[in-house]
Each structure stands twice: as structure tokens, then as C-alpha cells.
MARBA-3410 file (N, C-alpha, C, O; in Angstrom, 1 decimal):
163
0.7,-1.3,0.0,-0.1,-0.2,-0.1,0.7,1.2,-0.3,1.8,1.1,0.2 ~ 0.5,2.3,-0.7,1.6,3.4,-1.0,1.0,4.3,0.1,-0.1,4.3,0.6 ~ 2.5,5.2,0.3,1.7,6.0,1.8,0.9,6.9,1.2,0.9,7.2,0.0 ~ 0.2,7.1,2.2,-0.8,8.2,2.8,-1.7,7.8,2.4,-2.8,8.3,2.8 ~ -1.9,6.2,0.9,-3.3,5.8,0.8,-4.2,5.2,2.2,-3.7,4.7,3.2
-5.9,5.2,1.9,-6.5,5.4,2.7,-6.6,3.6,2.6,-6.9,3.1,1.5 ~ -6.4,3.2,3.2,-7.4,1.6,4.1,-8.4,1.7,3.5,-8.9,2.8,3.3 ~ -9.1,0.6,3.1,-10.5,0.7,2.9,-11.3,0.4,4.4,-12.4,1.0,4.6 ~ -11.0,-0.3,5.2,-11.0,-0.7,6.2,-11.5,0.8,7.2,-12.4,0.8,8.1 ~ -10.9,1.7,6.9,-11.2,2.8,7.3,-12.0,3.6,7.1,-12.3,4.5,7.9
-12.7,3.6,5.6,-13.7,4.5,5.2,-14.7,3.7,6.4,-14.9,2.5,6.6 ~ -15.5,5.0,7.5,-16.6,4.5,8.0,-17.8,5.5,7.8,-17.8,5.9,6.6 ~ -18.7,6.0,8.5,-20.1,7.1,8.9,-19.1,7.0,10.1,-18.7,5.9,10.6 ~ -18.9,8.4,10.5,-18.8,8.8,12.1,-19.6,9.4,12.5,-19.2,10.0,13.6 ~ -21.4,9.8,11.8,-22.1,10.5,12.5,-23.7,10.5,11.2,-23.7,10.2,10.1
-24.3,10.8,11.8,-25.7,10.2,11.5,-26.6,11.7,11.9,-26.8,11.9,13.1 ~ -27.1,12.6,11.2,-28.1,13.8,11.7,-29.0,13.3,10.1,-28.8,12.6,9.1 ~ -30.4,14.0,10.8,-31.4,14.6,10.2,-32.3,16.0,10.7,-32.2,16.8,11.6 ~ -33.5,15.7,9.3,-33.9,16.6,9.7,-35.4,16.7,9.0,-35.5,17.1,7.9 ~ -36.4,16.4,9.8,-38.4,16.3,9.4,-38.9,17.2,9.3,-38.7,18.2,10.0
-40.1,17.3,7.8,-40.4,18.5,8.0,-41.4,18.7,8.9,-42.0,17.8,9.4 ~ -41.8,20.3,9.4,-42.7,20.6,10.4,-43.7,20.2,10.7,-44.3,20.3,11.8 ~ -44.0,19.9,9.8,-45.9,18.9,10.0,-45.7,17.5,9.8,-45.3,16.9,8.8 ~ -46.2,17.1,11.0,-46.4,15.6,11.0,-48.3,15.4,10.5,-49.4,16.1,10.5 ~ -47.9,14.0,10.0,-49.2,13.6,9.3,-49.0,12.2,9.8,-48.1,11.5,9.9
-50.8,12.1,10.4,-50.9,11.2,11.0,-51.2,9.8,9.7,-52.5,9.9,9.5 ~ -51.0,9.1,9.2,-51.8,8.2,8.5,-52.6,7.6,8.4,-53.2,7.6,7.3 ~ -53.0,6.9,9.8,-54.4,6.1,10.3,-55.2,7.7,10.3,-56.4,7.6,10.5 ~ -54.9,8.7,10.2,-56.2,9.8,10.2,-56.5,10.4,8.6,-57.4,11.2,8.2 ~ -55.3,9.5,7.6,-55.5,10.0,6.5,-56.3,9.3,5.7,-56.7,9.9,4.7
-56.8,8.0,5.9,-57.4,6.7,5.3,-58.2,6.2,6.0,-58.3,6.2,7.2 ~ -59.2,5.6,4.8,-60.3,4.4,6.0,-59.3,3.3,6.2,-59.1,3.0,7.4 ~ -59.0,3.0,5.5,-58.3,1.6,5.2,-57.0,1.4,5.8,-56.3,0.3,5.6 ~ -56.6,2.7,6.5,-55.1,2.6,6.7,-54.4,1.9,7.8,-53.2,2.1,8.1 ~ -55.3,1.0,8.3,-54.7,-0.5,8.8,-53.6,-1.1,8.4,-52.4,-1.3,8.8
-54.8,-1.4,6.7,-53.8,-2.2,6.0,-52.5,-1.8,5.3,-51.5,-2.5,5.2 ~ -52.8,-0.6,4.9,-51.4,0.5,4.7,-50.6,0.2,5.6,-49.7,-0.5,5.3 ~ -50.8,0.6,7.1,-49.7,1.1,7.9,-48.6,-0.6,8.1,-47.5,-0.9,8.4 ~ -49.8,-1.4,7.7,-49.5,-3.0,8.0,-48.1,-3.4,7.0,-47.0,-3.9,7.5 ~ -48.4,-3.2,5.4,-47.6,-3.0,4.5,-46.0,-2.2,4.8,-44.9,-2.5,4.5
-46.4,-1.6,5.2,-45.3,-0.5,5.0,-44.6,-0.1,6.0,-43.5,0.5,5.7 ~ -45.0,-0.2,7.5,-44.7,0.4,8.3,-44.2,1.6,8.8,-43.3,1.8,9.6 ~ -45.1,2.3,8.1,-45.1,3.8,8.5,-46.2,4.6,8.2,-46.9,4.8,7.2 ~ -46.1,5.1,9.9,-47.3,5.5,10.2,-47.8,7.1,10.4,-49.0,7.6,10.3 ~ -46.2,7.8,10.7,-46.4,9.2,10.3,-45.5,9.7,8.5,-44.6,9.0,8.1
-45.9,10.7,8.0,-45.4,10.9,7.3,-44.8,12.9,7.5,-45.7,13.7,7.8 ~ -44.0,13.3,7.3,-44.0,14.9,7.5,-43.7,16.0,6.1,-43.2,15.7,5.0 ~ -44.1,16.7,6.5,-44.3,17.9,5.1,-44.0,19.2,5.8,-44.3,19.6,6.9 ~ -43.2,19.8,4.7,-42.4,21.2,5.5,-42.7,22.0,4.1,-42.8,21.6,3.0 ~ -42.7,23.5,4.8,-42.4,24.7,4.1,-41.2,24.9,3.3,-41.0,25.4,2.2
-40.5,24.5,4.2,-39.1,24.7,3.8,-38.5,24.0,2.3,-38.8,22.9,1.8 ~ -37.9,24.5,2.2,-37.2,24.0,0.7,-36.1,22.7,1.0,-35.8,22.4,2.1 ~ -35.4,21.9,-0.3,-34.3,21.0,0.3,-33.3,21.2,0.9,-32.9,20.5,1.8 ~ -32.6,23.0,0.3,-31.7,23.4,0.6,-32.0,23.8,2.2,-31.0,23.5,3.0 ~ -32.7,24.0,2.5,-32.9,24.7,4.1,-33.5,23.3,4.6,-34.3,23.6,5.5
-33.5,22.3,4.3,-33.5,21.0,5.2,-32.2,20.5,5.4,-31.8,19.9,6.4 ~ -31.4,20.7,4.2,-30.3,19.6,3.8,-29.8,20.6,5.1,-29.9,20.1,6.3 ~ -29.3,21.9,4.9,-28.4,23.2,6.1,-29.1,22.9,7.1,-28.2,23.2,7.9 ~ -30.2,22.5,7.9,-30.5,22.0,9.0,-30.0,20.9,9.7,-29.7,20.6,10.9 ~ -30.3,20.3,8.6,-29.4,18.3,9.1,-27.9,18.9,9.1,-27.3,18.6,10.2
-27.3,19.6,8.3,-26.0,19.6,8.9,-25.4,20.8,9.7,-24.2,21.0,9.6 ~ -26.0,21.4,10.2,-25.5,22.5,10.8,-25.4,21.5,12.1,-24.4,21.6,12.8 ~ -26.3,20.5,12.4,-25.6,19.6,13.7,-25.0,18.8,13.5,-25.2,17.7,14.0 ~ -23.4,19.4,12.5,-22.1,18.9,12.6,-21.5,19.9,13.6,-21.9,21.1,13.5 ~ -20.6,19.6,14.6,-19.9,20.0,15.1,-19.1,20.9,14.4,-19.2,20.6,13.2
-18.1,22.1,14.7,-17.5,22.9,14.4,-16.1,22.2,13.8,-15.8,22.6,12.6 ~ -15.2,21.3,14.5,-14.6,20.5,14.3,-14.5,19.7,13.3,-13.6,19.6,12.5 ~ -15.6,19.2,13.4,-15.6,18.1,11.7,-15.9,19.5,10.7,-15.1,19.7,9.8 ~ -16.6,20.1,10.9,-17.1,21.3,9.3,-15.7,21.6,8.9,-15.3,21.4,7.7 ~ -15.2,21.9,9.6,-13.7,22.3,8.9,-12.6,21.7,8.4,-11.5,22.1,8.1
-13.5,20.0,8.4,-12.5,19.0,8.1,-13.4,18.6,6.3,-13.0,17.7,5.5 ~ -14.3,19.3,6.2,-14.6,18.8,4.9,-14.6,19.1,3.6,-15.1,20.1,3.1 ~ -14.1,18.2,3.1,-13.2,18.6,1.6,-14.4,18.0,0.6,-14.4,18.4,-0.5 ~ -15.5,17.1,0.9,-16.3,17.0,0.0,-17.0,17.0,0.3,-17.4,16.5,1.4 ~ -18.0,17.9,-0.8,-19.6,18.0,0.0,-20.8,17.1,-1.4,-21.2,17.5,-2.5
-21.1,16.0,-0.6,-22.3,15.3,-1.7,-23.6,15.5,-1.4,-24.0,15.3,-0.3 ~ -24.6,16.2,-2.6,-25.6,16.4,-2.0,-26.6,15.8,-3.3,-26.7,16.0,-4.5 ~ -27.5,14.8,-2.4,-28.3,14.2,-3.4,-29.7,14.5,-3.4,-30.2,14.6,-2.3 ~ -30.3,14.7,-4.1,-31.7,15.5,-4.3,-32.4,15.3,-5.6,-31.7,15.3,-6.6 ~ -33.7,15.1,-5.7,-34.6,15.3,-7.3,-35.4,16.3,-6.8,-36.4,16.5,-7.5
-35.0,17.4,-5.4,-36.2,18.6,-5.5,-35.5,20.2,-5.4,-35.9,21.0,-4.6 ~ -34.6,20.4,-6.4,-33.5,21.2,-6.8,-35.0,22.3,-7.0,-35.8,22.1,-7.9 ~ -35.1,23.7,-6.0,-35.8,24.5,-6.8,-35.4,25.6,-8.1,-36.0,26.6,-8.4 ~ -34.3,25.1,-8.7,-33.8,25.5,-9.5,-32.5,25.2,-10.6,-31.4,25.4,-10.0 ~ -32.4,25.0,-11.4,-31.4,24.4,-12.2,-29.9,24.9,-12.2,-29.0,24.2,-12.6
-29.6,26.0,-11.8,-28.3,26.2,-11.9,-28.4,27.9,-10.2,-29.4,28.6,-9.9 ~ -27.3,27.9,-9.6,-26.2,26.9,-9.2,-26.9,25.6,-8.8,-28.1,25.5,-8.5 ~ -26.0,24.2,-8.8,-26.5,23.0,-7.9,-26.9,23.5,-6.8,-26.6,24.7,-6.5 ~ -27.7,22.7,-6.2,-28.1,22.7,-4.4,-26.6,22.6,-3.9,-26.2,23.7,-3.6 ~ -25.9,21.8,-3.9,-24.2,21.5,-2.8,-23.7,22.6,-2.7,-23.2,22.9,-1.6
-23.8,23.7,-4.1,-23.1,24.9,-4.3,-23.8,26.0,-2.9,-23.4,26.7,-2.0 ~ -25.3,25.7,-3.4,-25.8,26.9,-2.4,-25.6,26.6,-0.9,-25.8,27.6,-0.2 ~ -25.4,25.5,-0.5,-25.8,24.7,1.1,-24.1,25.1,1.2,-23.7,25.9,2.0 ~ -23.3,24.5,0.4,-22.0,24.9,0.4,-22.0,26.0,1.4,-21.8,25.9,2.6 ~ -22.2,27.3,0.7,-22.2,28.7,0.9,-23.1,29.1,2.0,-23.0,30.3,2.4
-24.2,28.2,2.6,-25.2,28.4,3.8,-24.4,28.0,4.8,-24.6,28.4,6.0 ~ -23.6,27.2,4.6,-23.1,26.2,5.6,-21.5,26.9,6.2,-21.3,26.7,7.4 ~ -20.5,27.8,5.1,-19.3,28.0,5.4,-18.5,27.4,5.1,-17.4,27.7,5.5 ~ -18.6,26.4,4.5,-16.9,25.3,4.5,-16.4,25.7,3.5,-16.9,26.4,2.6 ~ -15.2,25.2,3.7,-13.7,25.5,3.3,-14.0,25.5,1.4,-14.5,24.6,0.7
-13.4,26.9,0.9,-13.2,27.1,-0.1,-12.6,26.1,-0.9,-12.7,26.1,-2.1 ~ -11.9,25.2,-0.2,-11.2,24.3,-1.1,-12.0,22.9,-0.9,-11.3,21.8,-0.9 ~ -13.4,23.0,-0.7,-14.1,22.1,-0.7,-14.6,21.4,-1.9,-15.4,22.2,-2.5 ~ -14.5,20.1,-2.8,-15.4,19.8,-3.5,-17.1,19.8,-3.4,-17.7,19.4,-2.5 ~ -17.3,20.1,-4.3,-18.8,20.6,-4.2,-19.4,19.2,-5.4,-18.7,18.9,-6.4
-20.3,18.8,-5.1,-21.0,17.7,-6.4,-22.8,17.7,-6.2,-23.3,17.7,-5.1 ~ -23.5,17.6,-7.5,-24.9,16.8,-7.2,-25.3,15.8,-7.6,-25.3,15.7,-8.9 ~ -25.6,14.9,-6.8,-26.3,13.4,-7.8,-27.6,13.8,-7.4,-28.1,14.0,-6.3 ~ -28.4,13.9,-9.1,-29.5,14.0,-8.9,-30.6,12.5,-9.2,-31.2,12.3,-10.3 ~ -30.6,11.8,-8.4,-31.3,11.1,-7.3,-32.3,10.4,-6.6,-31.7,10.2,-5.6
-33.2,9.9,-6.5,-33.8,9.6,-5.9,-33.6,8.5,-4.6,-32.8,8.7,-3.6 ~ -34.3,7.1,-4.8,-34.2,6.3,-3.3,-32.8,5.6,-3.4,-32.3,5.1,-2.3 ~ -32.0,5.4,-4.9,-30.7,4.8,-4.7,-29.7,5.8,-4.0,-28.9,5.6,-3.1 ~ -30.0,7.1,-4.9,-28.8,7.8,-4.6,-28.5,8.5,-3.6,-27.7,9.4,-3.9 ~ -28.9,8.3,-1.9,-27.6,7.9,-1.4,-26.5,6.4,-1.1,-25.4,6.2,-0.5
-27.2,5.9,-1.6,-26.2,4.3,-2.5,-25.0,4.9,-3.0,-23.8,4.8,-2.7 ~ -25.6,5.7,-4.1,-24.4,6.3,-4.8,-23.6,7.2,-4.5,-22.4,7.3,-5.0 ~ -24.1,7.9,-3.6,-23.5,8.7,-2.4,-22.3,8.2,-1.9,-21.2,8.6,-1.9 ~ -22.8,7.2,-1.4,-21.5,6.4,-0.2,-20.3,6.0,-1.5,-19.2,6.5,-1.5 ~ -20.8,5.0,-2.5,-20.5,4.1,-3.3,-19.0,6.1,-4.0,-17.8,6.2,-3.7
-19.6,6.8,-4.7,-18.5,8.0,-5.0,-17.8,8.6,-3.1,-16.7,9.1,-3.1 ~ -18.2,8.6,-2.5,-17.7,9.0,-1.3,-16.6,8.1,-1.2,-15.4,8.6,-1.3 ~ -16.9,6.6,-1.1,-15.5,5.7,-0.7,-13.9,6.1,-2.0,-12.7,6.0,-1.8 ~ -14.8,6.6,-3.2,-13.6,6.9,-3.9,-13.0,8.3,-3.1,-11.8,8.2,-2.8 ~ -13.6,9.3,-2.9,-12.9,10.2,-3.1,-12.4,10.8,-1.8,-11.8,11.9,-1.6
-12.7,9.8,-0.8,-12.1,10.2,0.7,-10.4,9.8,0.8,-9.7,8.9,0.3 ~ -10.1,10.4,1.3,-8.5,10.4,2.0,-8.7,10.6,3.3,-9.7,10.8,3.9 ~ -7.1,10.4,3.9,-6.4,10.5,5.5,-7.6,12.1,5.6,-8.6,12.2,6.3 ~ -7.3,13.0,4.9,-7.3,14.2,5.6,-8.4,14.9,4.5,-8.5,16.1,4.4 ~ -9.1,14.1,3.9,-10.3,14.9,3.3,-11.6,13.8,3.6,-11.7,12.7,3.3
-12.4,14.5,4.2,-13.6,14.0,5.2,-14.7,14.2,4.1,-14.6,15.3,3.5 ~ -15.8,13.6,3.7,-17.0,13.6,2.7,-18.3,13.5,3.8,-18.6,12.7,4.6 ~ -18.7,14.7,3.3,-20.7,15.1,3.8,-21.6,14.4,3.0,-21.9,14.8,1.9 ~ -21.9,13.9,3.4,-23.2,13.6,1.9,-24.4,14.1,3.0,-24.5,13.9,4.1 ~ -25.4,15.1,2.0,-26.8,15.6,2.6,-27.9,14.7,1.4,-27.9,14.9,0.1
-28.5,13.9,2.0,-29.7,13.6,1.1,-31.1,14.9,1.7,-31.4,15.2,2.9 ~ -31.6,15.4,0.3,-32.3,16.1,0.8,-33.8,16.3,-0.2,-33.9,16.6,-1.4 ~ -34.5,16.2,0.4,-35.9,16.3,-0.3,-37.1,16.7,0.0,-37.5,16.2,1.1 ~ -37.9,17.5,-0.8,-39.4,18.0,-0.6,-40.3,17.2,-1.5,-40.4,17.7,-2.6 ~ -40.8,16.5,-1.3,-41.6,15.8,-2.4,-43.3,16.3,-2.4,-44.0,16.7,-3.3
-43.6,16.0,-1.0,-44.8,16.6,-0.8,-45.7,17.4,-1.9,-46.8,17.3,-2.4 ~ -44.8,18.0,-2.0,-45.5,20.2,-2.8,-46.1,19.1,-4.3,-47.1,19.4,-5.0 ~ -45.0,17.5,-4.6,-45.6,17.2,-5.9,-46.3,16.1,-5.6,-45.7,15.2,-6.2 ~ -47.1,15.6,-5.1,-47.8,14.7,-4.7,-49.2,14.8,-4.9,-49.6,15.4,-3.9 ~ -50.4,14.5,-5.8,-51.4,14.5,-6.2,-52.1,14.4,-4.4,-51.4,13.8,-3.5
-53.2,14.9,-4.3,-54.3,14.6,-2.8,-54.7,13.2,-3.1,-54.8,12.8,-4.3 ~ -54.9,12.6,-2.3,-55.1,11.5,-1.8,-54.6,10.3,-3.1,-55.5,9.5,-3.6 ~ -53.5,10.2,-3.4,-52.7,9.1,-4.2,-51.8,8.4,-3.1,-50.7,8.9,-2.8 ~ -52.3,7.4,-2.5,-52.2,6.5,-1.5,-50.8,6.1,-2.3,-49.9,6.8,-1.8 ~ -50.5,5.3,-3.3,-49.4,5.2,-3.5,-47.9,5.8,-3.2,-46.9,5.2,-2.9
-48.1,6.8,-3.3,-47.0,8.0,-2.6,-47.4,8.8,-1.4,-46.7,8.9,-0.4 ~ -48.4,9.3,-1.4,-48.5,10.1,-0.2,-48.7,9.4,1.2,-48.8,10.3,1.9 ~ -48.7,8.4,1.8,-48.5,7.6,2.9,-47.1,7.2,3.0,-46.7,6.6,4.0 ~ -46.3,7.4,1.9,-44.7,6.7,2.4,-44.0,7.7,2.1,-42.9,7.7,2.7 ~ -44.3,9.1,1.0,-43.2,10.4,0.7,-43.4,10.9,2.2,-44.4,10.6,2.9
-42.2,11.7,2.7,-42.2,13.1,3.6,-41.2,13.7,3.0,-40.3,13.3,2.2 ~ -41.4,15.1,3.5,-40.0,16.0,3.2,-39.4,16.3,4.5,-39.8,16.9,5.5 ~ -38.1,15.5,3.9,-36.7,15.3,4.9,-35.5,15.7,4.3,-35.3,16.0,3.1 ~ -34.6,15.6,5.3,-33.0,15.5,4.4,-32.2,14.6,6.0,-32.3,14.9,7.2 ~ -31.5,13.8,5.4,-30.0,13.4,6.2,-29.2,13.8,5.6,-29.3,14.2,4.5
-27.6,13.6,7.0,-26.9,14.0,6.1,-25.7,12.8,7.0,-26.2,12.2,7.9 ~ -24.7,12.6,6.6,-23.8,11.7,7.1,-22.5,12.2,6.9,-22.1,12.9,5.9 ~ -21.7,12.0,8.0,-20.2,11.9,8.1,-19.1,11.1,8.3,-18.0,11.6,8.2
END
């Protein structure tokens, strides 16, 4: 192994945080046959937010300690809910968090599998002095047709981050 190279066993998630939408919706109160729905999915509540994906992502990431924030050299943001095309959501979150100017930012426009894609990418970019912050943030609730049980009972507005 070359000097300063990272041993694959050193790749680890140090910390996980999340931010949920501020409005908690009880599935049992929303649908007549909610018992079957809850039994199939295990989901009893979903969350809705008036905040956008960037704000939810920043809220989840702010829970990172100052000493950790200063070591972030790669920011990966996974979302399908960016409110605009340019600049990417990662650049907005980078700016709002006040991350280092040398931090590499990248957006992954992914849904369900996006977190796994982010982890794979992070494993390729991590180095001993280069820590990676992954933020997954989406606001799906505003895009759901009212009463569409196929998605209304499972999608929330939320963000999560791993470091």
C-alpha cells in the first residue's frame, strides 16, 4: 500500500443526523383502510415542510460539530427537489454552511438509490485528510397529488446527512 493511501477498512460513517418537515401527518387519520397500509409499509407518519430542500439540508448539516465542519473537503448532495437548475444545490448548501473554499461540491440527481450512489462516490473520494459530507434532501410532498395513496403514505419532506 502506498504511503498516505487510505485502507478500505478506514472508510466509515462517523455521524448521522436528520431533519424532518415540521408538519407531522398521521396516516391512520388520513385513510379509511389505514391499518392495511400501515401494516404493509410500517409507516405511521409522514412529514411535510414549507422549507425547501436546501434549507432542510442545511438544518441537518448544521448539527455537525465545528471541528468536523472544518475538515469537510467533499460535499455530495443527493436530491430530486432542487428549486432551480443552476447553481447546483450543493453550492448553495456549501455557501450557507460556510464550508472551506477548497471543498469539492457535487450534486447527484437521484431518488431512492441516491444515498447508495453517494456512499460509493464518497468511498472513491475519501482520503486521510479529506472528509466527505453527504446530504440527502427532498421535498416531495408538494409534488404529490392529494389522495394518491401509492406515494402519499410513504413520502416525506426531510433531509439526512452522514459524515
